[in-house]
N, C-alpha and C positions, 0 to 999 in steps of 0.2 A: 262876314263873307266867307263863302266856302274857298278853300285852297284851289288854286288855278289847275285846270285838267294837265297832268304831267304830259299827255299826249302832245300838246301844244310845244312842248319843249324839244320835241324830237324833229323840229323842221331843219331843212337843209337850207343854206344860204345861196343867194344868186350873184353877191359880189365876189369877185375873184380874189382868192387869197384869205379870205374871212371864212373860217369854219365854225368858230364859237365865240360869242353868241352870233348866230346867222344874221346877216344883213340882205334886205331885199330893196329893189328899186321898182318902179312902175306898178303894175297890176299885183305882182307878188308882194309888194310892199302893203298895198291897200288891203289885199285879202288877208295877210297876216295880222294887220292892225284891226280888221272887222271881226277876226276870230278871237282875239284877246278881250275885245268888247263885249261879244256874245257870250263869252264865257263869264263875264261879270253881271251882264243884265239879266241872265236867266234866274238870277238869285233875288232880284228886286221884288219888293211887294208889289201884289197886283195893282194897287192904286198908282205907285210910281210908273209902272209900265203904262198903264192907261194915260197917264199925264204925257208922257213921252209920246204915245201914239198919236195924241190930237194935237199936240203942237206941231208935229211933223204933218198931219192931215191939212191943218190950217195953211201951212206953206205951200203944199201941193194943190189946194183948192184955189188959190190966188192964181197960181200959174195956169191952172186948167182953165179957169174962168177967162183968162186973157188970150188963151191960144186954142182952144177947143170950142167951136161953134155948139157942138152937140152937148158938151157939159154946160156950157153957159145957158142953153135952153132949159136943160134939167134944172138948174139952180132957180131960174126965173119962174119955172112952173110951180116950184116948191116955195117959192116966196123968200128965199134964202140969198143972202150976201156971202161970198167965199169966206170971209173972214169969221163967219158964224159957225163953220163946220168945226167947233171947238169942244164939242161934247157928245156923248151917245145920243142924247136926246135930239140935238139938233141934226146928227148924222140919220137919224130915223125919219126925220121928216122929208128926205130924199127919198123918192120912189126907187126901188131895186131896178139894176139893170139886167135885162134878160139877154140870152143869146139871139133872140129875135130882134132885140134893140141893135144890138151890134150889127146884125146883118143890115137891117134897115137904115142904120146912120151912115153907112159907107165911108167915104173919105172924110165927112164932115166929123167924124168921131176924133181922128186922130189930130195931135196937136200941130199947128203950123211952126211952131218954134220948140226948140228943146235946149236947155242949159248946156254950155260947151263942155262940161265934164261928163255928160251923160253919153255922148258918141262913143263908138259907132252904134246905129240903130239897126236892128234885125227883124225879120217878120217870122211869126208863128202861125201855122195854119192847123186847126184842130176842131175835132167833132166832139170832144169831151164825151160825157157819158150819156148825152142825149141825142147823138145823131145830127146835131144841127152844126154845120161847118161855118166857122168863124176865122177871121184873120185879126191878129193882134200885133202890134209893133212893141217890141221890148228893147230897152237900153243896155248900155255897159254897166250901168249900175245896178239894174234887176239881175243882170248876169252874174255881177259879183256877188250879190246876196244869195243867188242860187247856189253858186260854188261854195260859199262859207256854210250855208245850212246844209249842204250835202256832207260837207266835212263834219259839221256839228253831229249829224246822225252817226257817223262812223266813230267819233270820240265817245259819243254816249254810250254805244255799244262795244266799246274796246275791241274793235276789229284790228287786226294785224295787217298793216299796210304792205309787209313783206311777203305775204302769201300770193298765190294765183287767184285771179279775179276772172270768173266766167260771167258774162253778161248776155242775156238773150232779150233782144229789144226790137221793137218794130222799126227803129231807125237805122239798123245795121243792114246794109245792102247786100253783104256776102260775109261768109265765115272767114276769119283772119284772126291770127295771133299777133300780139305786139310785146315788145320789151317791157313796157309799162302799163298802167291802168288807163293812162290818159288824163286829161284835165277833169276835175281842178287838182287831182291828188299829185300828179307829177310835178305841179308847180312849186310844191312845198316840201315834197317827201320823197324818199327812195322806196319804190313800190315793187312788188312782184310782176310776174308776167300777166299780161291780159289775153283773154279768149273772148271773141265777139262772134256771136251766133244770131243770125237772121230768125226772128220769130215764126216766120213761115216755114223754117226747117222741119220735116217730118219728126215727129216725136221719137221714132226708132232711131234716127239718125242723130238727134240730140243726145240721146243716152250714149251712143258710141263716141261722140265727140267730148262729152263730158267725162267719160270713164279714161279716154285716152290723156286728157289735160290734167284731170285730177285737181280741181281748184280747191282752195281753201275757203273762199267766199263765192256766193252765188247770187247774182241779181237777176230777178224774173217776175213774171205777172202770175198773180195767184191761179189763174185757170190753167196756165202752162205747167205751173208747178204740181198741181193736181194730177195732170196727165203724166208728167215724169215719175211722180211719186208712185202711181199705179203700175207704170212700167217696171220701174226698179223693184217695186214689192212682188210683182207677178214673177220676177225672175229670180226672187230672193237674193237681191244684190243690194250694196249700198255704195256711196261714193266716200271712199276712204280719205280722210284728211279735211273732209268739209267742215267747217267750224261755224259758220253764219249764213243764214239765207235771208236777204233783203228782198221783200216784196214790194212791188209798185203798181200803179195804173189801175188797180181794180179793187173791189172790196174783198177783204182777206176773211173767209168764213172760219168759224172756230173748227168745222169739220176738216177742212183743208190744212189748216195749221196743225191741228193733231195728227193727221195723216202724214204730211211731210215729215214733222219732228219725229214720229215713230220710225219711218223708213228710213230717214237720213240721219237721225241721232244729232241734229243740230238745231239751235233756236231758230225761229221764224220771226223776224224783225220787220214790221211794216211802216210804210210811208204813205200818207195821203198827198196827192200832189196833182198839179195840172199843168199842161203846157203853158196856158196864159199866166199862171201865177207862180209857178215853182213849187217850192216845197211849202205845204199848208199846214200840215201837223206831222209829228214824228213821234212814234211810239216811245213811251217812257221806258228806260232800262230797268226801272225799279217796281213801277205799279201796273206796267201795261196799259195805262191811259194814253190818249193822244195828246201831245202838247202842241196847242196852237202856236206858230212862229210869230209872237206877237211883235217881235222888233221890226218885221218885215210888212205885217198884215194887221187888219182888224177883222176878225172872225166872228160872224154873229149866226146864232141858230134861232130862227123865227119860227112861230106857230101860225096857224092859219090866218089870224087877225094881223099878222105882221109884228106881233109883239115878242120880245125876248123869251124864250123858253127858260123855265126854272130848271134846277138840277133834276136829272131824271126825265125830262122832257125831250121829245123827238121832233125836231123841225126842219125846215130848209136852211142850208148853208148859204149865207150871204157874205161875201169876203170883199175888203178893200185893200188894193195895193197901194202901200204907202210912199213907193220909190218910182212908180212908173209915170214919168213925165212925158211919155210919148203918146200913150193910150190911157184915157181916163177910165180905170176899172174900179169906180167908186160904188160899193154896194152891188157888187156883180153876183148875180143869182146863178151859181154853177148847175142847178138842177139836181143836187145831191141832198142827202139828208144825213142828220147826225143826232147823237144823243148827247145831252150835256151833262158832264162830270162836275162833281165838286172839286174843291182844292185838292191837288195831289199831294200824297204824304211824303213824296221825294223832297218837297220843301221848295221847288222851283216856283217862281211867281206866274209862270206862264198860264194861260186858261188851258183847260183840260176838256176833252171830249172822251165819252167811254166808248163809243163805237161810230163808224161812219158806214153809211149805207148807200146803194143805188149806183154802184159802179161794175157790175158783173156783165161779162161778155162770155161768149162761147167759142169753142174751137170748130172750125170747119171740118166736115169729113169729106175728103177727097174721094174721086171715083175709085182709086186703087186701095181705098181702106186706110190711108195714113190719115193723121189729123194734124193740125197746126192752126196758130192764130190767124185769123182772115184779115189781110189787107185789102179794103175795098176800093181805094183810089179816091177817096172822098175829097182830097186836096184839090183834084181836077174837076169834080162835079160842077162848080159854079162858073167854070170856064167853058162849059159845053151846054149847060141848061140851068135855069133859075131854081136850083134845088134849096129848098128852106129846112127841110128834114127829111132824113131817111132811117129806114130799118130793113134788114134783110133777114127772111126766115127760110132756112133750107129745110125743104119739103122732102127731098130726096137726094141720093147720091149725085144727081145729075139735074136736079131743080131746084131754083131759089127764087122765091117771091121778093120782089124788090118793092118796098112800100114808100111812097113818096109823098110829100107836101111840097108844092111848087107855087111860085109867085103866080103862074099862069098856066094854061094848058101847053104841054110841050107839043112841038111838031114831030113828025115822024122822023125827021132828020136829027133833031135833038135826042130823041130816044134812042135812036140807033148808035149816035156818038156815046151817050151815056152807057149802054150796053156794051160798047167796045172798051170803054175806061174800065168798067168793072170786071169784065172778063180777063183783061190784060192784068188787072192788078191781082185777082185772085188765082191767076196762072192756069186757067183751064176754061175752056168754052161752054160754061154752065149754060144750060136753058133758063133764061131770066123772064120771069112773069112779071110785069108791072101792075101796081094797084095804088091808086091815088086817094088821098085824104084831103079834105077840105081845109082843116085847120090844124090840127095836130095829131100825130100818130099816138093812140092809148098806150099807157103802160100796162104792165102785166098785172095779174091779180094780186101780186105782193107789192104793188105800188112802184116797182122798179122798171127802169126803161133799158133794154139791151138793144145795141144797134146790130148786132148779130146773134141769131137764134138758131141752133141747130136742133131740130125736132127728129132727126133720124137716129142719132145716137147721142143721148144725154151726156153731160159732163161727168167725169169720173167722180164717185163719192167713195167714203170710207167703206 
């Protein structure tokens, strides 16, 4: 077994008076324990990892069968007993769960009971990469795994926790600075200052905020990174002291990676994740492949027949959450595509993907010429109208086509309410033109679906 990552030995304790070795209680103790376990399990042979996955899936399936009417019906339709979900072959007998299935299931999807140690529960609303809004319940256990895998990513890439961190995200309501990075980092480590920037901030303003803060680490979406790199490049400037760029939320293209690394002189390290599942695959620090987080998830890549893709094959990503006892995300079809890689030369037993496809989005062009990530208000869509899928095409600086799939024809009142929600989220009274599709909004010519497409001013390129 490889020696333990020495980063794990730099923790600070939470028990007063004890500095070394550090001691923890409560959530901190669970997180520290999980981190040490993950440092060991990543080096197991693939066969050992798979045995652990299916032992956990069997326990999960028994609970879901007892407490989720929707999951029970899925098992019955497949002719399965929960105890039979103990091998890849048995799991493949269960039909994949689509975002449409989640929408149609409603409350019958959720478990009526959850084990005591999994509270509290929280709700996540997300549209993913397909523009289909869904609601998922997550637990304290899934949150614990999210924290541990987030820290794993930082350990793998040897990022210095004492540096300043700038995060540009959709979940940030307003610009602010903080004394630390926030959870999960501050739970176990002393960290540098944090800067939090709303993704809707105009690019020129983002440039000024970053230059003033001078971060050592940058957390950002690839499309936003491309726009920033072009802005810095055109000005002939760079961010002094920037040592790492961590990209999330979208496909990171080779062109954007090359542009950013040239302009900023810092490596770009990517994470494939979703709101429903947390960290799905993290880029290997040695090979550049994407390691599936197999201690938390079973990740399948399936061809058009539903069979597993061989090495080099590209197929749909279907993921099973092994620890969500509140929402059965078993064989969940994310709508994304990936290419299967062989065994990673780094020696880790975690499965590997060569690349992840299908999560591209665009920046909106505002009437004043500024550009930023478009927040469209999707979390409120189904509270005012029965929206199944959406896509927005910016046709002009003042005009946007809103493409919709709905459960039924909308009333004028529902359409007006939806218009108000979208205009408020976008921050401008754009002229919205509604178009309706019977079943599904088609993907683009490259097979990818983008929930927001700007046809006025294309995304920056190298």
